[in-house]
C-alpha positions as CSV (number, residue, x, y, z in Angstrom):
1,X,8.1,-43.2,-31.1
2,X,10.8,-45.7,-30.3
3,X,9.1,-48.7,-28.7
4,X,12.4,-50.1,-27.4
5,X,11.9,-53.4,-29.3
6,X,15.2,-53.5,-31.2
7,X,17.0,-56.9,-30.6
8,X,14.4,-58.1,-28.0
9,X,13.4,-61.7,-28.5
10,X,9.8,-63.0,-28.5
11,X,8.0,-66.2,-29.1
12,X,4.8,-65.9,-31.0
13,X,2.6,-69.0,-31.3
14,X,-0.1,-69.5,-33.9
15,X,1.9,-67.2,-36.2
16,X,1.8,-68.8,-39.6
17,X,-1.2,-66.6,-40.6
18,X,-3.9,-64.3,-39.3
19,X,-3.5,-62.5,-36.0
20,X,-0.4,-64.2,-34.8
21,X,1.4,-63.5,-38.1
22,X,0.3,-59.9,-37.9
23,X,1.9,-59.6,-34.5
24,X,5.2,-61.3,-35.6
25,X,5.4,-58.9,-38.6
26,X,4.9,-55.9,-36.4
27,X,7.6,-57.0,-33.9
28,X,10.1,-57.6,-36.7
29,X,9.3,-54.3,-38.3
30,X,10.3,-52.6,-34.9
31,X,13.6,-54.5,-34.8
32,X,12.7,-57.5,-32.6
33,X,13.7,-61.1,-33.2
34,X,10.9,-63.7,-33.2
35,X,10.4,-67.4,-33.0
36,X,7.1,-68.2,-34.7
37,X,5.3,-71.5,-34.2
38,X,2.4,-73.3,-35.8
39,X,1.4,-76.9,-36.2
40,X,2.0,-77.1,-39.9
41,X,5.7,-77.3,-40.7
42,X,5.6,-75.9,-44.2
43,X,3.2,-73.1,-43.2
44,X,5.4,-71.9,-40.4
45,X,8.6,-72.3,-42.4
46,X,7.0,-70.2,-45.2
47,X,5.9,-67.6,-42.6
48,X,9.4,-67.3,-41.1
49,X,10.9,-66.9,-44.6
50,X,8.5,-64.1,-45.3
51,X,9.5,-62.3,-42.1
52,X,13.2,-62.5,-43.0
53,X,16.4,-63.2,-41.0
54,X,15.0,-61.9,-37.8
55,X,12.5,-64.8,-37.6
56,X,12.8,-68.6,-37.2
57,X,9.9,-71.0,-37.6
58,X,9.2,-74.0,-35.4
59,X,6.5,-76.6,-36.0
60,X,4.8,-77.1,-32.6
61,X,1.4,-78.0,-31.3
62,X,0.1,-75.9,-28.4
63,X,-1.5,-79.0,-27.0
64,X,2.0,-80.7,-26.7
65,X,3.3,-80.3,-23.1
66,X,6.9,-80.2,-24.5
67,X,6.2,-77.3,-26.8
68,X,6.8,-74.4,-24.4
69,X,10.3,-75.4,-23.3
70,X,11.2,-76.2,-27.0
71,X,10.1,-72.7,-28.1
72,X,11.9,-70.9,-25.4
73,X,15.1,-72.9,-26.0
74,X,14.9,-72.0,-29.6
75,X,14.7,-68.3,-28.8
76,X,17.8,-68.6,-26.7
77,X,19.8,-70.7,-29.1
78,X,18.9,-68.8,-32.2
79,X,18.8,-65.2,-30.9
80,X,20.6,-65.3,-27.5
81,X,17.7,-64.4,-25.3
82,X,14.0,-64.5,-24.4
83,X,12.1,-61.3,-23.5
84,X,8.4,-62.3,-23.9
85,X,5.7,-64.4,-25.5
86,X,2.5,-63.7,-27.4
87,X,0.2,-66.8,-27.0
88,X,-2.2,-67.1,-29.9
89,X,-4.1,-70.3,-30.6
90,X,-6.6,-71.2,-33.2
91,X,-10.3,-71.0,-32.3
92,X,-12.1,-74.1,-31.1
93,X,-14.7,-75.9,-33.2
94,X,-17.9,-73.9,-33.7
95,X,-21.2,-75.2,-32.4
96,X,-24.0,-74.7,-29.9
97,X,-24.4,-76.0,-26.4
98,X,-26.6,-78.9,-27.5
99,X,-24.4,-80.2,-30.3
100,X,-20.8,-79.8,-29.1
101,X,-19.3,-83.1,-28.2
102,X,-17.1,-84.1,-25.2
103,X,-14.3,-84.8,-27.7
104,X,-14.5,-81.2,-29.1
105,X,-14.5,-79.8,-25.6
106,X,-11.5,-81.9,-24.5
107,X,-9.5,-81.1,-27.7
108,X,-10.2,-77.3,-27.2
109,X,-9.3,-77.5,-23.5
110,X,-6.0,-79.2,-24.3
111,X,-5.0,-76.7,-27.0
112,X,-6.8,-73.4,-26.3
113,X,-6.7,-73.5,-22.5
114,X,-4.0,-75.8,-21.2
115,X,-1.6,-75.1,-24.1
116,X,-1.8,-71.4,-23.2
117,X,-1.4,-72.0,-19.5
118,X,1.6,-74.2,-20.0
119,X,3.3,-71.7,-22.3
120,X,2.6,-68.9,-19.8
121,X,3.9,-70.9,-16.8
122,X,7.1,-71.8,-18.7
123,X,7.6,-68.2,-19.7
124,X,7.0,-66.9,-16.2
125,X,9.6,-69.3,-14.8
126,X,12.2,-68.1,-17.2
127,X,11.6,-64.3,-17.7
128,X,13.3,-61.7,-15.7
129,X,12.3,-58.1,-14.9
130,X,11.0,-56.4,-18.0
131,X,9.6,-59.6,-19.5
132,X,6.1,-59.8,-20.8
133,X,3.4,-62.5,-21.4
134,X,0.6,-61.7,-23.8
135,X,-2.5,-63.7,-24.5
136,X,-4.7,-63.3,-27.6
137,X,-8.2,-63.9,-26.2
138,X,-11.6,-63.2,-27.8
139,X,-14.5,-60.8,-27.4
140,X,-16.3,-63.7,-25.8
141,X,-14.3,-62.7,-22.7
142,X,-16.9,-60.0,-22.4
143,X,-19.9,-61.1,-24.5
144,X,-20.8,-64.6,-25.7
145,X,-20.7,-65.1,-29.4
146,X,-23.5,-67.1,-31.0
147,X,-22.4,-70.4,-32.4
148,X,-19.1,-70.5,-30.5
149,X,-20.1,-72.1,-27.3
150,X,-16.7,-73.8,-26.6
151,X,-14.9,-70.5,-27.0
152,X,-17.4,-68.8,-24.8
153,X,-16.7,-71.3,-22.1
154,X,-12.9,-71.3,-22.3
155,X,-11.8,-67.8,-23.1
156,X,-13.2,-66.1,-20.0
157,X,-11.4,-68.7,-17.9
158,X,-8.2,-68.0,-19.6
159,X,-8.6,-64.3,-19.0
160,X,-9.1,-65.1,-15.3
161,X,-5.9,-67.1,-15.4
162,X,-4.0,-64.2,-17.0
163,X,-5.2,-61.8,-14.4
164,X,-4.2,-64.1,-11.6
165,X,-0.8,-64.6,-13.2
166,X,-0.3,-60.8,-13.5
167,X,-0.8,-60.5,-9.7
168,X,1.7,-63.2,-9.0
169,X,4.5,-62.2,-11.3
170,X,4.1,-58.4,-11.0
171,X,6.4,-58.1,-8.0
172,X,9.2,-59.6,-10.2
173,X,8.7,-56.9,-12.8
174,X,7.0,-59.3,-15.3
175,X,3.9,-58.0,-17.1
176,X,0.9,-60.1,-18.2
177,X,-1.6,-58.6,-20.7
178,X,-4.6,-59.9,-22.7
179,X,-5.5,-58.6,-26.1
180,X,-9.2,-59.0,-27.0
181,X,-9.8,-59.0,-30.7
182,X,-13.1,-58.1,-32.1
183,X,-13.8,-58.6,-35.8
184,X,-10.3,-58.9,-37.3
185,X,-10.4,-60.0,-41.0
186,X,-8.9,-63.5,-40.8
187,X,-9.7,-66.9,-42.2
188,X,-11.3,-67.8,-38.8
189,X,-13.7,-64.8,-39.0
190,X,-14.6,-65.6,-42.5
191,X,-15.5,-69.1,-41.4
192,X,-17.7,-67.7,-38.6
193,X,-19.5,-65.4,-41.1
194,X,-20.1,-68.4,-43.3
195,X,-22.0,-70.1,-40.6
196,X,-24.9,-67.7,-41.3
197,X,-25.3,-69.1,-44.8
198,X,-24.8,-65.6,-46.3
199,X,-21.3,-64.4,-45.4
200,X,-21.6,-61.0,-47.2
201,X,-24.8,-60.2,-45.3
202,X,-23.3,-61.3,-42.0
203,X,-20.3,-59.1,-42.6
204,X,-22.3,-56.1,-43.5
205,X,-24.5,-56.5,-40.4
206,X,-21.5,-56.9,-38.2
207,X,-19.7,-53.9,-39.6
208,X,-22.8,-51.8,-39.1
209,X,-22.5,-52.4,-35.3
210,X,-18.8,-51.4,-35.2
211,X,-18.3,-47.7,-34.6
212,X,-15.5,-47.6,-37.2
213,X,-17.8,-49.4,-39.6
214,X,-15.3,-52.0,-40.8
215,X,-13.4,-55.1,-39.8
216,X,-9.8,-54.6,-38.5
217,X,-6.8,-56.1,-40.2
218,X,-4.2,-58.5,-38.7
219,X,-1.6,-55.7,-39.3
220,X,-3.6,-53.3,-37.2
221,X,-3.9,-55.8,-34.4
222,X,-0.2,-56.6,-34.7
223,X,0.8,-53.0,-34.3
224,X,-1.3,-52.7,-31.2
225,X,0.2,-55.9,-29.8
226,X,3.7,-54.7,-30.6
227,X,3.2,-51.7,-28.4
228,X,1.6,-53.7,-25.6
229,X,4.5,-56.1,-25.6
230,X,7.1,-53.4,-25.8
231,X,9.1,-51.6,-23.0
232,X,7.1,-48.5,-24.0
233,X,4.1,-50.1,-22.2
234,X,6.1,-50.9,-19.1
235,X,3.3,-49.9,-16.7
236,X,0.5,-51.8,-18.4
237,X,-0.3,-55.2,-16.8
238,X,-3.3,-57.2,-15.7
239,X,-5.6,-55.7,-18.4
240,X,-7.7,-57.3,-21.1
241,X,-7.5,-54.7,-23.9
242,X,-10.2,-54.8,-26.6
243,X,-8.9,-54.3,-30.2
244,X,-12.2,-54.1,-31.8
245,X,-12.9,-50.7,-33.5
246,X,-15.1,-49.7,-30.5
247,X,-17.6,-52.6,-30.7
248,X,-17.4,-53.5,-27.0
249,X,-19.1,-50.5,-25.6
250,X,-18.3,-49.8,-22.0
251,X,-15.1,-51.9,-21.7
């Protein structure tokens, strides 16, 4: 199936590793051009080099209000266009309600929430019919995750923003979608498993609750995202799509 991605141009944030990198890799494999961003300059440069000539890396912090315009401008200057964005940000600090600090909440709000909102607003102001804005969210949109109180507080609000934006830009032919990863085998997930004190046991217990009985891979998530971001999914908007091996029963 031709997804119609050849020579389309996307920005993918948080793409030096993990889920964001998996998405960028899948888009490039389908013929798209990508601007990948991350805070660490060497990491994002190495990631772009791995992806090849269809990618360029930009060191940018999602919490920086100037980042969205800079990334979109790079897409236009390097590849001659801008067709969509996949907004992926690192997870906020782990912790429980009683021990998370104001500083941790504020830092996460600036990066995870406002960084994503600013990127989406900038994209919506620039995209034309056929454009797409994608958010990488979390299964905490549907079910709180123990030990990730800040994420539990912010991700559902971001999903609400995405749904509101979908209603507002839909008449212009712009789509807005959310991707809800379950247990995708990334550094972030391994850190979460380690919070239990026995990562191997935590992983085994989690996999036993997933119908497919395993964690997903960034590449699998990336291929799903590539379809959702592509013209082949042109009638898909306003949805929060679980990519979780069936773990979120009923959604």
